[in-house]
N, C-alpha and C positions, 0 to 999 in steps of 0.2 A: 830374120823373119822373112818369109816368102810373102811378098805383098805387091799387089798391083793396084794403083789408085786411078780412079776415073771420076770425072765430074758428072753430075746429074745432067741428062739430056734426053730428048725424045726421039723415038723411032717408031716403026710400026711393024706389026706382025699380024698373022691371021687372028690373033686374040684381040686386036685393036691397038690403039696407040700405046706405046710404052717402050720398054727396053729389055732385051734378053741378056742375061749375064751367065756365061758358062760357069758351071760349078761341079766339081768332083768331090773329093774328100775334104777340101778346104772349107773355110767359113767365110761369110761375107759380113763386113762391118759397114753399116750405113750411119754416117756421123753427121750430126748437125753441129751447131756452135756449142751447145751445152749438153746434148744428150746423144745416145746412140742406140742402135738395134743390132744385135748379133744374130745371124741366121745360118743354119746348116740344114742339109738334107737329113731325113731320118735314116736313110741308108739301108734299112731292113724293114721287114714286116713284123710288127709286134702289137700286143694289146696294151693300151695305156688307160689306167683307171683315173677317173675324175671324181674327187671327193667333194660333195657339196654338203651344206648343213642338213639337208633332208634326205640325201640319197647318195649312192655310188653307181656310176655307170662306166662302161669301158668302151673306148674307141678302138677301131682297127686302124693302125697307122701303117701306111704304105711307104716303100723306099723313097719315092719322090716327094712325100709330104715334107713340110717344113717344120723345124723346131726353131722358134724365135724367142730371144730374150731381150726385153726392152728395159733400158735404164733411163727413165725420163729426166733424171738430174745428172746423168753421167755417172762416172765411177771407173773402176778398174775393169778392163777388158778381160783379164784373167778370171775375175770373179764370175762374170757372165759366161765365159767359156766353161767353167766348172759346172755351172747350173745347167747349161745346154747339154753337157756330156752326162750329167746325172739322169737327165730325161732320155737322151738318145741311146746311150750305152747301157744304162742300168735300169731304165724304165721306171724311175721313181714316180709315184702317182702325183698328180697335180691337185692342190687343195684350193677350193673356192671358198672365200670368207663370206659370211652374211653381209648384206649391203651396208649396214650401219656398224660393222665391226671396227673398234678403235685401232686395231693393228694395221688396217689397210693404209693408214697414213704413213706408217713407218716402213713399208715395203720399198726397198731401193730398186728391186727388179721384179719383173713379172714375166711369165712364160706362156706361150701358146704353141699348140701342135695342130696343124691342119694342112690340107692341100692348098688352101688360099687363106691369107691373113690380111685383115684391114686394120690399120692403126688409127686410134681415136684418142683424143685428149678429153673427151666428154664422159668417160666412165671412171668409176672408182677402181683403184688398183686392187687386183686379186679378188674382185667380187663378181666377175662375169664368167659364167660357166660355158658359154658358147665359144668354142676354140677359134672360130674365124675372126674374132674381135680381140684386139690387144691394146691395152692402155699405153699411150706414148706421150711425149711432150708435144706442145703445139707445133714445134718446127717440123715434126715428122707426121703429124696428123693428116689423114687422108691418103697417105701412101698405101699402096696395096702390093702384095707379093703373091706369086703363085709358083708352086713347085711344078716344074715340067721336066720331061726327060732331057737330061744333059745340063740342066741349070735352073735358073730362077727368072721368072718374068716379073718385072717391076713396072707398076703404073703410078702416075702422079708423083714422080720423083722431083722434089724441088731442086732448082739449080744450085742452091747453096749446100745441098747434102752431098757428101763424098761417099763413094762406094769403093771399098778396098777388100782384097782377098787376104785371108790369114790362114796359114797352114794349121790345120786342126791339131797336129801332133806337137807343135811347139808349145813350150811352157814359158812362164815369165823368166825362169832361170836360163832357159835356152836363149831367149831374146837378149839377155844382158851380156852374153858372151860375144 
């Protein structure tokens, strides 16, 4: 596994206080004690459909936009990687559940695609159609990410959250060898 690990820290840039993380074809994993967020660049321009209970609309996704998979209770990174690639490579539509849908309690992961993404623990999983907002655990809440040329800009990164790079081409079978 091609991985570089770094601890949360602050810096500054023209965009304000935060941290720039260079990112090419690999993915970023932001890990808390019990949860994680997997992030990759869209890598190409494509339309992405959002299916809501009332309507369907399509977003224009740009190469520097982010595809993020949140697993608020943790889980297997490989599962999140597969979900990320279904959206990034195969442009699988995103489904938004109605606010009181019973299935939202069982969602182990949720996805967002946007130029900037804000994590929140105050929304129900799978029920928010606005792609800039993504459900997370409390330990990642308030963190924000922006896709910028050459990488990702992270703001409000808690000290206890670790940022690691993961080669997007590696599978769980490759990692075990």
